[in-house]
C-alpha positions, 0 to 999 in steps of 0.5 A: 655657534656652529651647528651640524647639518647635512650638505644639501648637495652631496648629504655630507655632514658639516659645521654650518656657521651661517657663511656657507650653506654646503660643506667645504668640498661643495663649496670649492666646486661652486667657487670653481664654477663661478670663476668659470661663469665669470670668466665667460661673462668677462669676455666682451661678446658675452657681457649681455648673455642670457641665463639660458645661454650661460647655463649652455655654455658653462653647465651651471644651474639656473638656480645657482646663478640666480643665487649668485645675482641675489647675493650680488656676486654677479652684478645686473649692472655690469651684466644686463641679461642677468636677473633672478625670478620674482618670488610671486610671478617668476619675472626676472628682476634685478633687485628686491624680491618682487617685481614692480607689478606684484608690489603694485598689485599688493599695495592696491589690495592693502589700500582696498583692505584698508578703506573696507576696514575704515568703512565697516568701522564707520558703519558700526559706529553709526549704528551704535549712535542711532536713537529710535523713538517709539513716539509718534508725532502728529 
């Protein structure tokens, strides 16, 4: 079911149906810009262009380029200079949401937390089983 939203680019009201996140006019402008960027990248000498170079030549915004790479409209396999920033540290990546360094860091933190939790549970269960006698042995 469609819902009314304001276009984030021009603030016009449009029916959001889950396919486009902007109004029809802004979508058409984005498509024209995408074609311009794609034509630029298809030239052999521009295939390895960086995001900064593409922005400089075509006038597209970095945010828009990252969106196209994330949605796989521009393939990093075909254009090795492209990528999008890691959600945590900002390093350019070509897949997932986090780079390998951030992923490994989170995994090690989770392992440490799990081992701490297991240690606390083990020490708590050992304390409950302790029996102290008040008798003195001679």
